[in-house]
C-alpha positions as CSV (number, residue, x, y, z in Angstrom):
1,I,-12.1,13.8,-10.8
2,R,-10.8,17.4,-10.8
3,I,-7.3,17.8,-12.3
4,Y,-5.2,20.9,-11.7
5,L,-2.1,21.3,-13.9
6,Y,0.7,23.6,-13.0
7,A,3.1,24.9,-15.7
8,S,5.6,26.2,-13.1
9,E,7.5,24.1,-10.6
10,R,7.1,26.9,-8.0
11,D,3.3,27.0,-8.3
12,F,3.1,23.2,-8.2
13,R,5.2,23.0,-5.0
14,A,2.9,25.5,-3.3
15,A,0.0,23.2,-4.1
16,L,1.7,20.2,-2.6
17,G,2.2,21.7,0.8
18,P,5.2,21.3,3.2
19,N,7.7,18.5,3.3
20,A,6.8,17.0,-0.1
21,A,9.6,14.9,-1.6
22,E,11.6,16.7,-4.3
23,W,10.9,13.9,-6.9
24,I,7.1,14.3,-6.8
25,G,5.7,15.5,-10.1
26,G,2.0,14.8,-9.4
27,Q,-0.2,13.8,-6.6
28,A,-3.7,12.4,-6.2
29,H,-5.8,13.5,-3.2
30,T,-7.9,10.4,-3.5
31,A,-10.6,11.1,-0.9
32,L,-11.3,14.4,-2.6
33,A,-10.9,13.1,-6.1
34,I,-8.4,15.9,-6.9
35,I,-5.2,15.5,-8.9
36,V,-2.4,18.1,-9.0
37,A,0.5,17.8,-11.4
38,N,3.4,19.8,-12.8
39,I,3.2,19.5,-16.6
40,N,4.4,22.0,-19.1
41,P,1.9,23.1,-21.7
42,G,2.0,20.8,-24.7
43,D,4.1,18.1,-23.0
44,E,2.2,15.1,-24.5
45,W,4.6,12.6,-23.1
46,E,4.1,13.8,-19.5
47,I,0.3,14.0,-19.9
48,G,0.2,10.4,-21.1
49,R,2.4,9.3,-18.2
50,M,1.1,11.4,-15.3
51,I,-2.6,11.7,-15.8
52,P,-3.4,8.0,-16.1
53,H,-1.1,7.3,-13.2
54,E,-2.8,9.7,-10.9
55,V,-6.3,8.8,-12.1
56,S,-5.5,5.2,-11.3
57,H,-4.9,6.2,-7.6
58,V,-8.3,7.8,-7.4
59,V,-10.1,4.9,-9.0
60,L,-8.3,2.4,-6.9
61,Y,-9.2,4.4,-3.8
62,Q,-12.8,4.4,-4.8
63,A,-12.7,0.6,-5.4
64,T,-11.0,-0.3,-2.2
65,H,-11.7,2.4,0.4
66,N,-12.8,1.0,3.7
67,P,-12.5,2.0,7.4
68,Y,-10.1,-0.8,8.3
69,G,-6.9,-0.3,6.3
70,Y,-5.0,1.0,3.4
71,N,-3.6,-0.5,0.2
72,P,0.1,-1.3,0.2
73,N,2.2,1.2,-1.8
74,W,3.5,-1.6,-4.1
75,L,-0.2,-2.2,-5.2
76,E,-1.0,1.5,-5.5
77,E,2.0,2.5,-7.4
78,G,2.3,-0.7,-9.4
79,I,-1.2,-0.4,-10.8
80,A,-0.7,3.3,-11.4
81,V,2.5,2.7,-13.4
82,H,0.8,-0.2,-15.3
83,N,-2.0,2.1,-16.4
84,Q,0.3,4.9,-17.8
85,E,-0.1,5.4,-21.5
86,V,3.6,6.2,-21.6
87,A,5.9,3.7,-20.0
88,D,8.9,4.6,-17.8
89,A,11.4,2.9,-20.0
90,D,14.1,2.8,-17.3
91,Y,12.1,0.9,-14.8
92,P,12.8,-2.7,-16.1
93,L,16.5,-1.8,-16.2
94,L,16.5,-0.5,-12.7
95,V,14.9,-3.7,-11.4
96,E,17.3,-5.9,-13.3
97,E,20.3,-3.9,-12.1
98,A,19.1,-4.0,-8.5
99,A,18.5,-7.8,-8.8
100,R,22.0,-8.4,-10.1
101,N,23.5,-6.3,-7.4
102,G,21.4,-7.9,-4.6
103,E,19.8,-4.5,-3.9
104,L,16.1,-5.2,-4.4
105,I,13.8,-3.8,-1.8
106,P,11.6,-6.5,-0.1
107,L,8.0,-6.4,-1.1
108,R,7.0,-6.2,2.5
109,A,9.0,-2.9,2.8
110,L,7.3,-1.6,-0.3
111,S,4.0,-1.8,1.5
112,A,4.9,1.3,3.5
113,N,5.9,4.8,2.3
114,F,8.5,4.9,-0.4
115,P,11.9,6.4,0.6
116,S,12.5,10.1,0.2
117,D,15.8,9.4,-1.6
118,T,15.2,9.9,-5.3
119,D,17.1,6.8,-6.5
120,L,15.4,4.5,-3.9
121,A,12.0,6.0,-4.7
122,L,12.5,5.3,-8.4
123,L,13.5,1.8,-7.6
124,S,10.4,1.4,-5.4
125,Y,8.2,2.5,-8.3
126,A,10.0,0.2,-10.7
127,E,9.8,-2.8,-8.4
128,S,6.1,-2.2,-7.7
129,S,5.4,-2.0,-11.5
130,S,7.4,-5.2,-12.0
131,V,5.5,-7.0,-9.2
132,I,2.1,-6.0,-10.8
133,E,3.3,-7.2,-14.2
134,F,4.3,-10.5,-12.6
135,I,0.9,-10.9,-11.0
136,L,-0.8,-10.2,-14.3
137,E,1.4,-12.7,-16.1
138,R,1.0,-15.4,-13.4
139,Y,-2.5,-14.9,-12.2
140,G,-4.1,-12.8,-15.0
141,Q,-6.5,-9.9,-14.7
142,E,-8.7,-12.1,-12.6
143,G,-6.0,-12.5,-10.0
144,L,-5.4,-8.8,-9.8
145,A,-9.1,-8.1,-9.6
146,R,-9.4,-10.6,-6.7
147,L,-6.6,-8.9,-5.0
148,V,-8.2,-5.5,-5.3
149,E,-11.5,-6.9,-4.1
150,V,-9.9,-8.4,-1.0
151,F,-8.2,-5.1,-0.2
152,S,-11.6,-3.5,-0.4
153,E,-12.5,-5.6,2.7
154,G,-9.7,-4.0,4.7
155,E,-7.3,-7.0,4.7
156,T,-3.6,-6.6,5.4
157,A,-1.2,-7.2,2.6
158,D,-0.4,-10.6,4.0
159,A,-4.0,-11.7,4.3
160,A,-5.0,-10.2,1.0
161,V,-2.3,-11.9,-1.0
162,Q,-3.0,-15.2,0.7
163,R,-6.7,-15.0,0.0
164,A,-6.6,-13.6,-3.5
165,L,-3.5,-15.5,-4.9
166,G,-3.3,-18.5,-2.6
167,L,0.2,-17.8,-1.2
168,P,1.9,-15.8,1.5
169,L,3.3,-12.3,0.7
170,D,6.8,-13.5,1.2
171,E,6.3,-16.3,-1.3
172,L,4.9,-13.9,-3.9
173,D,8.1,-11.8,-3.3
174,A,10.2,-15.0,-3.8
175,Q,8.4,-16.1,-6.9
176,W,8.7,-12.6,-8.5
177,R,12.4,-12.4,-7.6
178,A,13.0,-15.9,-9.2
179,T,12.0,-14.4,-12.6
180,L,14.7,-11.7,-12.3
181,P,18.4,-12.0,-13.1
182,A,20.5,-13.5,-10.4
């Protein structure tokens, strides 16, 4: 994996290309095993957050790449956030607040691209992380490993969750939501 760090926002934005969301701080070009990130020199916190996150994308791509389909974003981002050395402390609070306000994004919707709106994008990352933590608590490392293995076969999110965890995607969503504040 080649990692390119940019100390200036301007140089980083030039590396991302056109139409990149404003909230992006790093990006993995998984097929090329290249990571670009905007990290100021000496920022240990951001290094511990960003680098493991983006490396996770490359490793997951290598483990699941197939000609038939793509991983849902909730799996991609949830695993990447889980693997960060430095946690995003606000994520659990964002999920709890959205649950209390009835504003959770359905897991099915989190399979596609995350919103360009910064607040909704952050909630999408937070929910994805929460779902992966739920899977790990309920089904263990083995359950998550089965899920990754099934995605490597090109299954859809519906079929992969059913095969790996034994329940429909919407039921996984409902079980996860049941663990959150009403």
